[in-house]
N, C-alpha and C positions, 0 to 999 in steps of 0.2 A: 871490732870491725871483722876479724878472723872468723869469729862464729857465724857473721851475718853472711859472709863470703861461702862458708862452707854450705850453710842453709840454701843459699842461692844456688851454689852450684848443684846440688843435691835436686831441686825442684827443676832446675833446667836439664839435668840430666834424666828425670822421670819424665818431663815435657816430650823431650825428643826420642825417647822408648815408645810413646805413643803416636809421634807423628813425626815428618821431614817439616823444618822451620826455619825461617831466618831468624836472626838475633831480635829483631824486631819483632815478629810474629811471637816469638817465646815470649818476650818481655809484655805483650799485649795479652797472652794465654794466662801469663802468671799474675798480671795485675802489677806488674814492675815497671819501672823506669827502665827505657834502655840504657843509661848511662849506668846503671847498676848490672844489666845483665849482659851487656857486650864482653865487659872484662871476664865474666864467668863462662862465657860461651868460647873465648880465647883461652882462658886456662885449660878447659876441658878438652880442647882442641890438641894443645900442648903436651898433656896429659896423655893422650891417645885415646881418649873414651868416647869422643864423637868424631864424625869427618864429612868431608864435602860430598853431598849426595850427588853433585854433578849436575845439579841445577841452579838457575837463578831467578829471583823473583824482584821487582821494583820495591823498594823500603819507601817510607813517607817522603823522603827525600827527592825521590825518583831516580835513585842511584841503583845500579843491580847489585843485590846481596846474595851471598852465598847461602844457598839453601842446605842446612846441616842435619845430619842422621847420627843415631847412635851406631855404635860398633856392636853393642851388646845386646840388641833386641831380643834376641833369640836365645839368649842364655839364662840361667837361673842366677845368675851373679849380679851382684850391684857393681 
């Protein structure tokens, strides 16, 4: 499970370097369940690798969701 979480975190990190997304949008882009992506987004936020982009968009349930962005988009480091 740990390896899968690390793999998914890397995929979320890459997706958010390319675009600002909600967790649900990120799951769609990656072809993964929101139930596996939302925790990875939370982990990356707590690790300081992604941040709230200051926007909100509706998710599938109609609730406003945080739009996330990479804090490191313009750097050479992962």
